[in-house]
C-alpha positions in Angstrom: -20.1 -14.5 -7.3 -20.3 -10.9 -8.5 -23.8 -10.3 -7.3 -22.9 -11.5 -3.8 -20.2 -8.8 -3.6 -21.9 -5.9 -5.4 -23.8 -3.5 -3.1 -27.6 -3.9 -3.3 -29.7 -1.4 -5.2 -31.7 -0.9 -2.1 -30.4 -0.3 1.4 -30.5 -3.5 3.4 -32.7 -1.8 6.1 -35.4 -1.2 3.5 -35.1 -4.7 2.1 -35.4 -6.2 5.6 -38.4 -4.1 6.3 -40.1 -5.1 3.1 -39.6 -8.8 3.7 -40.6 -8.6 7.4 -43.6 -6.4 6.8 -45.0 -8.7 4.2 -44.6 -11.9 6.2 -46.0 -10.3 9.4 -49.1 -9.3 7.4 -49.5 -12.6 5.6 -49.1 -14.6 8.7 -51.3 -12.3 10.8 -54.1 -12.9 8.4 -53.3 -16.7 8.5 -53.2 -16.8 12.3 -56.3 -14.9 13.1 -58.1 -17.6 11.2 -56.5 -20.2 13.5 -57.4 -18.3 16.6 -61.0 -17.8 15.4 -61.2 -21.5 14.5 -60.2 -22.4 18.0 -62.6 -19.9 19.6 -65.7 -19.3 17.6 -65.8 -21.0 14.1 -67.4 -24.2 15.5 -70.4 -22.0 16.7 -70.5 -19.6 13.7 -70.1 -22.0 10.8 -70.8 -25.5 12.3 -73.4 -24.9 15.0 -75.3 -28.2 14.5 -72.3 -30.4 15.2 -71.7 -29.7 18.9 -68.5 -28.4 20.6 -66.1 -31.3 20.0 -67.1 -32.1 16.4 -67.5 -28.5 15.5 -64.0 -27.7 16.8 -62.5 -30.6 14.9 -64.1 -29.5 11.6 -63.1 -25.9 12.2 -59.5 -27.1 12.5 -60.0 -29.2 9.4 -60.8 -26.0 7.5 -57.6 -24.5 9.0 -55.7 -27.5 7.7 -57.1 -27.1 4.2 -54.9 -24.0 3.7 -51.8 -26.1 4.3 -52.8 -28.5 1.6 -53.0 -25.5 -0.7 -49.7 -24.1 0.3 -47.4 -26.4 -1.8 -49.6 -25.6 -4.9 -49.1 -21.9 -4.0 -45.4 -22.4 -3.9 -45.4 -24.0 -7.3 -47.8 -21.5 -8.9 -46.2 -18.3 -7.5 -42.7 -19.9 -7.6 -43.1 -20.2 -11.4 -43.7 -16.5 -11.8 -41.2 -15.6 -9.1 -38.5 -17.5 -11.0 -39.8 -16.3 -14.4 -40.8 -12.6 -14.0 -39.2 -11.7 -10.7 -39.5 -11.7 -6.9 -41.0 -8.2 -6.4 -44.0 -8.5 -8.7 -44.9 -11.9 -7.4 -44.8 -10.8 -3.8 -47.2 -7.9 -4.5 -49.6 -10.5 -5.9 -49.4 -12.8 -2.9 -50.0 -9.9 -0.6 -53.1 -8.8 -2.5 -54.6 -12.3 -2.6 -54.1 -12.8 1.1 -55.5 -9.4 2.0 -58.7 -9.7 -0.1 -59.3 -13.3 1.1 -59.0 -12.3 4.7 -61.3 -9.3 4.3 -63.9 -11.5 2.6 -63.8 -13.9 5.6 -64.5 -11.0 7.9 -67.6 -10.2 5.8 -68.8 -13.8 5.4 -72.4 -14.5 6.7 -72.8 -17.2 9.3 -74.4 -20.6 8.8 -77.6 -19.4 10.5 -77.9 -16.8 7.8 -77.0 -18.6 4.5 -76.9 -22.2 5.6 -74.4 -24.7 4.1 -73.0 -22.1 1.7 -71.2 -20.4 4.6 -68.8 -23.2 5.4 -68.3 -23.9 1.7 -67.3 -20.2 1.1 -65.1 -20.4 4.2 -63.2 -23.3 2.7 -62.8 -21.5 -0.6 -61.4 -18.4 1.0 -59.1 -20.5 3.2 -57.7 -22.2 0.1 -57.0 -18.8 -1.3 -55.2 -17.8 1.9 -53.1 -21.0 1.7 -52.1 -20.3 -1.9 -51.0 -16.8 -1.0 -48.9 -18.0 2.0 -47.5 -20.7 -0.1 -46.1 -18.1 -2.5 -45.1 -15.6 0.1 -42.4 -17.1 2.3 -39.9 -18.1 -0.4 -40.1 -14.7 -2.1 -39.7 -12.8 1.1 -36.6 -14.8 2.1 -35.2 -14.4 -1.3 -35.4 -10.6 -1.0 -33.0 -10.7 1.9 -30.9 -13.8 1.0 -30.2 -12.5 -2.5 -29.3 -9.0 -1.4 -27.4 -9.7 1.9 -23.6 -9.8 2.2 -22.6 -13.5 2.2 -21.2 -13.4 5.8 -24.4 -11.8 7.1 -27.0 -13.8 5.1 -28.4 -15.5 8.2 -28.7 -12.2 10.1 -30.7 -10.5 7.3 -32.7 -13.6 6.4 -34.1 -13.6 10.0 -36.4 -10.7 9.2 -38.9 -12.6 7.2 -38.6 -15.4 9.8 -39.8 -12.9 12.4 -43.1 -12.7 10.5 -44.8 -15.7 12.2 -43.8 -14.8 15.7 -44.7 -11.2 15.5 -47.9 -12.0 13.7 -48.9 -14.6 16.4 -48.3 -12.0 19.1 -50.2 -9.4 17.1 -53.1 -11.7 16.4 -53.3 -12.7 20.1 -53.3 -9.1 21.1 -56.0 -8.2 18.7 -58.3 -11.0 19.9 -57.4 -10.1 23.5 -58.5 -6.5 22.9 -61.9 -7.7 21.6 -62.2 -10.1 24.5 -61.6 -7.4 27.1 -63.9 -4.8 25.5 -67.0 -6.8 24.7 -69.2 -9.5 26.0 -68.9 -13.2 24.9 -72.2 -12.8 23.1 -71.0 -9.7 21.2 -67.7 -11.4 20.3 -69.5 -14.4 19.0 -72.0 -12.3 17.0 -69.7 -9.8 15.4 -66.5 -9.1 17.4 -64.5 -11.9 15.9 -64.8 -10.2 12.5 -62.9 -7.1 13.6 -59.4 -8.6 13.4 -60.2 -9.8 9.8 -61.5 -6.4 8.7 -58.6 -4.5 10.4 -56.1 -6.4 8.3 -56.9 -4.0 5.4 -54.8 -1.4 7.1 -51.8 -3.7 7.3 -52.2 -4.7 3.6 -52.1 -1.0 2.6 -48.9 -0.6 4.5 -47.4 -3.7 3.1 -48.1 -2.7 -0.5 -46.5 0.7 0.0 -43.3 -0.9 1.3 -43.1 -3.6 -1.3 -43.7 -1.3 -4.2 -40.8 0.9 -3.1 -38.1 -1.7 -3.5 -36.2 -3.0 -6.6 -35.7 -6.5 -7.9 -32.9 -8.6 -6.3 -29.4 -8.4 -7.9 -29.2 -12.2 -8.2 -32.4 -12.4 -10.3 -31.4 -9.4 -12.4 -28.0 -11.0 -13.2 -29.6 -14.3 -14.0 -32.2 -12.7 -16.2 -29.5 -10.6 -18.0 -27.7 -13.7 -19.2 -31.0 -15.5 -20.1 -30.7 -18.1 -17.3 -34.3 -18.7 -16.6 -36.0 -22.0 -16.1 -38.7 -22.7 -18.6 -40.7 -24.7 -16.1 -39.1 -24.2 -12.7 -41.0 -27.0 -10.9 -39.9 -29.5 -13.5 -36.2 -28.6 -13.0 -36.5 -28.7 -9.3 -38.0 -32.2 -9.3 -35.4 -33.5 -11.8 -32.3 -31.8 -10.3 -33.0 -31.3 -6.6 -35.7 -33.8 -5.5 -33.5 -35.0 -2.5 -33.1 -31.4 -1.3 -36.8 -30.7 -1.6 -37.8 -33.8 0.4 -35.1 -33.6 3.1 -35.6 -29.9 3.4 -39.3 -30.5 4.0 -38.6 -33.1 6.5 -36.1 -30.9 8.4 -38.7 -28.2 8.9 -41.7 -30.5 9.7 -40.9 -30.6 13.4 -40.8 -26.8 13.5 -44.2 -26.6 12.0 -45.6 -29.3 14.2 -44.6 -27.5 17.4 -45.5 -24.1 16.1 -49.0 -24.8 14.9 -49.9 -27.0 17.9 -48.9 -23.9 20.0 -50.6 -21.2 18.0 -53.9 -23.0 17.2 -54.7 -26.1 19.2 -53.4 -24.8 22.6 -55.8 -21.9 22.4 -58.8 -24.2 22.5 -56.9 -26.7 24.8 -56.3 -23.9 27.4 -59.9 -22.8 27.4 -61.8 -26.0 27.0 -59.6 -28.6 28.6 -57.6 -26.6 31.3 -60.4 -24.2 32.2 -58.4 -21.1 31.7 -60.1 -17.9 30.6 -59.9 -16.7 27.1 -58.1 -13.4 28.0 -55.5 -15.4 30.0 -54.8 -17.8 27.1 -54.5 -14.9 24.6 -52.2 -12.9 26.9 -50.0 -15.9 27.3 -50.0 -16.2 23.5 -48.4 -12.7 23.2 -45.6 -13.8 25.6 -45.1 -17.1 23.7 -44.8 -15.2 20.4 -42.2 -12.8 21.8 -40.2 -15.8 23.1 -40.4 -17.4 19.7 -39.2 -14.1 18.1 -36.2 -14.0 20.5 -34.9 -17.5 19.8 -35.5 -17.0 16.0 -33.2 -14.0 16.1 -30.5 -15.9 18.1 -30.7 -19.0 15.8 -30.4 -16.9 12.6 -27.5 -14.8 13.9 -25.6 -17.8 15.3 -26.0 -19.6 12.1 -23.7 -17.1 10.4 -21.0 -18.2 13.0 -21.6 -21.9 13.5 -23.5 -22.9 10.3 -27.1 -23.4 9.4 -27.0 -27.2 9.8 -25.7 -27.2 13.4 -28.3 -24.7 14.6 -31.2 -26.5 12.9 -30.0 -29.9 14.3 -29.7 -28.4 17.8 -33.2 -26.9 17.7 -34.8 -30.1 16.4 -33.0 -32.3 18.8 -33.9 -30.2 21.8 -37.5 -30.3 20.6 -37.5 -34.1 21.2 -37.2 -33.4 24.9 -39.6 -30.5 25.0 -42.3 -32.6 23.3 -42.2 -35.1 26.2 -42.4 -32.5 29.0 -44.6 -29.7 27.6 -48.0 -31.3 28.2 -47.3 -32.5 31.7 -46.4 -28.8 32.4 -49.4 -27.5 30.6 -51.7 -29.9 32.5 -50.9 -28.3 35.8 -53.6 -25.9 34.5 -52.4 -22.6 36.0 -51.6 -19.5 34.0 -47.9 -19.8 34.9 -47.7 -23.4 33.8 -49.5 -22.6 30.6 -47.1 -19.8 29.7 -44.1 -21.9 30.6 -45.3 -24.9 28.4 -46.2 -22.6 25.5 -42.9 -20.7 25.7 -40.9 -23.9 25.8 -42.6 -25.2 22.8 -42.3 -22.0 20.8 -38.9 -21.1 22.1 -37.0 -24.3 21.3 -38.1 -24.4 17.6 -37.1 -20.8 17.1 -33.4 -21.9 17.1 -34.2 -24.1 14.1 -36.6 -21.8 12.4 -34.3 -18.7 12.3 -31.6 -20.3 10.1 -33.9 -21.9 7.5 -34.6 -18.4 6.1 -31.1 -18.5 4.7 -30.6 -22.3 4.4 -33.5 -23.3 2.1 -32.7 -20.6 -0.5 -29.0 -21.5 -0.4 -30.0 -25.1 -1.4 -31.2 -24.1 -4.9 -29.8 -22.1 -7.9 -31.3 -18.8 -8.9 -33.2 -20.1 -11.9 -35.5 -22.2 -9.7 -34.7 -20.9 -6.2 -38.2 -19.4 -5.6 -39.9 -22.7 -6.5 -37.5 -25.0 -4.8 -37.3 -23.2 -1.4 -41.0 -22.7 -1.4 -41.8 -26.3 -2.1 -39.6 -27.5 0.7 -41.0 -25.1 3.2 -44.6 -25.7 2.4 -44.4 -29.5 2.1 -43.0 -29.3 5.7 -46.0 -27.1 6.5 -48.5 -29.7 5.3 -46.8 -32.5 7.3 -46.3 -30.5 10.4 -48.9 -27.7 10.4 -52.0 -29.3 8.9 -51.8 -32.8 10.4 -50.8 -32.0 14.0 -53.6 -29.8 15.3 -56.2 -32.0 13.6 -54.6 -35.1 15.1 -54.5 -33.5 18.5 -58.3 -33.1 18.6 -58.7 -36.8 18.0 -55.9 -38.1 20.3 -56.4 -36.1 23.4 -60.0 -37.4 24.1 -59.0 -41.0 23.7 -55.3 -41.3 24.7 -54.7 -38.2 26.7 -52.5 -35.2 26.1 -49.2 -37.0 26.6 -49.9 -38.9 23.3 -49.6 -35.5 21.5 -46.3 -34.8 23.2 -45.0 -38.2 22.2 -46.1 -37.6 18.7 -44.3 -34.3 18.6 -41.1 -35.9 20.0 -41.1 -38.5 17.2 -41.7 -35.8 14.5 -38.8 -33.8 16.0 -36.5 -36.8 15.9 -37.4 -37.4 12.2 -36.6 -33.7 11.4 -33.3 -34.1 13.1 -32.4 -37.1 11.0 -33.4 -35.2 7.8 -31.3 -32.2 8.7 -28.3 -34.5 9.4 -28.6 -35.9 5.9 -28.2 -32.4 4.3 -24.9 -30.6 3.9 -23.9 -27.2 5.3 -24.9 -24.3 2.9 -23.5 -21.2 4.7 -20.7 -20.7 2.2 -22.8 -21.2 -1.0 -22.8 -18.2 -3.3 -26.3 -17.1 -4.3 -25.3 -16.7 -8.0 -24.0 -20.3 -8.3 -25.8 -23.6 -8.5 -25.8 -25.1 -5.0 -23.8 -28.3 -4.8 -25.6 -31.6 -4.4 -26.5 -32.6 -0.8 -24.2 -35.1 0.9 -24.8 -37.5 3.7 
């Protein structure tokens, strides 16, 4: 309990900035790939397949990173639990930055043939490994430093990374769309957001190198309480929490990634909206998601993590059924309403999990356990859903995707109901076993 009461070695404002800056950068790099996959990768890397098949394969390369994410959580979680949160987070930032820069420099299929998509997949796997190790470490920075009664409030900062990054990625691509022709964008303009990420990486490294290790990890290390093989301990001691935690966040990922990737191509190819319109609406949707993420995280300190996540997931069942009928009105207003509903509702569930998942595991394997839950949910929700959408819409129509999203949200609600409340767990104690 001592580490929960002791003042942190760093001001909480600096810790919050370090956690948020890193996740914004990492997810910005992750999302510009998704936007590019929706807009140009079918033409740049799969030109012989045609629009539909090329888009499906481009989304498949997007999904490859989600498969890599659980492995990244295990690999980086091992070192995060063994050598510390700070040094591991610097490594994930560097891996993501260099991989993204390399994608921006990658020759097209017309230049180097089949080697281009092969290298694209390799770099995308590297991005997935980095993001797999990033999230848990960033949330642990805040959760292990924050006062117990404000853990949800401070753990929201890394949770803002995806929403801010989506708005930033949309704004970056919108700027290129408004300042160059479609031909120029296809030829070289799409590369600029990838190359520009090097500036963000430099800023992120500066911020992360300026902070100290978390007090919970320092205390655990001082008494020699380190897991020899963290993943083995997690699977033996907390398998139920890993699986139910993953299930509880699957709905969040399904809605989020259908919104930030598939709807970009759906808006332009199926609804006939212009690329600048869809990208501008993405900025608005990202800001809505940020707002509900903040509310969900702050309210979780008052009413509990479980209640907020259940409420967000349950409301998503309804939104899944109505979002595509709204989107299919095919106007800029209907598009932004449908997008904002999809992103806004899951923010209430996404905000609290920045504190909840770390609270479910003890310090000695917290990095690994929280990361595994989060990234397994990412595979189930983020990798499968956009790829499935490209197959279902041409055959069964858009409502089939909405129905699928509603079913996933219902499953996530059930998983969250099977977990116990964690708001009052001390970060220096072993979390109690989950109860029904």
